[in-house]
N, C-alpha and C positions, 0 to 999 in steps of 0.2 A: 273769792269769786271776783272776776274783773268787771268793768263797766259794761262791756258787750254782753257777757253772760247775765248780769243783773237785768239788763233791758229785756233780753230774751225770756228770762224767767218771769219777769213782770207781764210780758204779752201772754205767756202761757197761763199764768195764774188768772189773768183777766179774761181768758178764753178769746183773746183778740188774735186769732190765728192768721188771718189774712195780713194784718199789720206785722205780725211777727215774721211771716214768710218774706214780706217785702223788706223788712229790716235786715234779715239774714242775707237776702240776695244782695242788698246793698253792701254789706260787709264783705261778701264774696267777690264783688266787683273790685274792691280794694285789695283783697287777700285771696286770690283764686286757688291757692293750694292749702288753705286752712282746713284740715280735716275735721276739727271740732265744729266749725261752722256748718260743714256739710252734715255732721251728725246732729246738730241742733235742728237743721232744716228737715232732715229725715224724721226726727222726733216730732216735730210739729205736724208733719204730714200724717204721721201715725195717729196723732190725736184727732186730726180732722177726719180720718178714716172712720173713727169710732162714732162720728156724728152725722155722716152723710148717708144718702140712700145708696143702694147697690150699684147702680150705674155710675155714680160719681166715685164710688170706692175704687173702681178699676183704674181711673185716671190717677188718683192719689197714690194708689199702690205702686204704680209705675214710677211716680215721682220719689216716693220713699226709697224704692230699690235703687234708682239711679243715684240718689244722694248718699245712701249708705255705702255704695260701691266706691264713690269718690272719697268718702270719709276713710274707708279702709285703705284705699290707694295712697292717700297722702299722710295718714296718721294711724297706721295699724296698731300701734302700741298705746294709743291714748285711752285712758280709762273711760272717758265719755263715749268714744267710738265703740269700745268693746261693750259698754253697758247698753247703748242703743241697739247695737247689732244683737246682743244676747236677748234683749226683750223682743226684738223683731223675730228672731228665730223661734222664740217660745210662742208668740202670739199668732204667727202665721201657720196655717194648717200645712202638714207635711206635703200634701199633694200640690201645694203652691210654693214650695221651696223652704218651708219651715223645717226646723230640726230641734225638737225640745232638748235632746241630749246635749247637742253642741251649745245651745243656749244656756243650759245648766252649767256646763263646764266654764263658759265665759263669765257668768255671774258668780259662780262659786270661786273662780279665780280672783275676781275683784274683792270678794269677802276675805280671801286668804291674804290679800295685799293690804288689808286693814280698812277697806271701805265698809261703811255701815249705814245703809240708806233703806228707807221704807220700800222704795221701788225694787231694789234688789231682792229683799226678803219676800215681798208680795209675789213678784213674778216667779221666784223659785217655788213658792207654795202652789201657784197655779200649775207650773210645769209638773211638779211631783203629783199633784192631783190628777192631771191628765194621764200620768203614767200609773195611776192607782197605787202610788206609794204614799199612803195616807199618814204614816207615822212621821216621815220627813216633811210632808206638806204641813202638818200641824206644827212641827218645830219651826219652820220658817214663817208660818202665819203668826205664831206666838211672838217671834222677833219683830215682825212687821207691826203687830198690835202694840208692842212695847214702845216702838218708835213713834207711832201715830195711832192711838186708840180710836180716833175718829176717821181713819182712812176710809174713803168713800166705798171702796170695793170690799173691804174686810168682812163686813157682815154677810154679804152675799156669798163669799167664798167659804166662810165658816159654816153657814147653813148648808151649802152644797156638800162640803166634806162630810158633814154629819149625816145627810140623807144618803149619799152614795155609799158611804162606808157600811151602812146598815141594810143595804139592799141585798136581796138573795139573787144570786146569779144562776 
């Protein structure tokens, strides 16, 4: 990981999203065609979206979309760009431009290339849960847990899969 990425990860880990946004915007002033920086900016906007009220979400969704499109334009083959785009496609409802199947293909493609990260496995588990494919969801969730047993979202998803899988339809 280079120094720029380390700084961005530090901002994210400390939940200093505004500072992270300003830092990445500064990087982009110097390197306006750096797709990975646009992907980082989109990722930070995605994290902000999870913490703000509904009316604020609309503004940040627009920012996320704008930056992921620039990331895809400048670095379509970047692993980071494909990861952020895959997660975006999984987390965004279909009626708002999401596409779980396309997101799954992107993230599984990264796994096939040798990537092995908690976020990849966790979001694949989420996607397969949404598609009611619980066997696959459990497999990916088990991999996520193996990489980070204390992952913040893991217990909620594990509980949800258990509840939904046993509901009568």
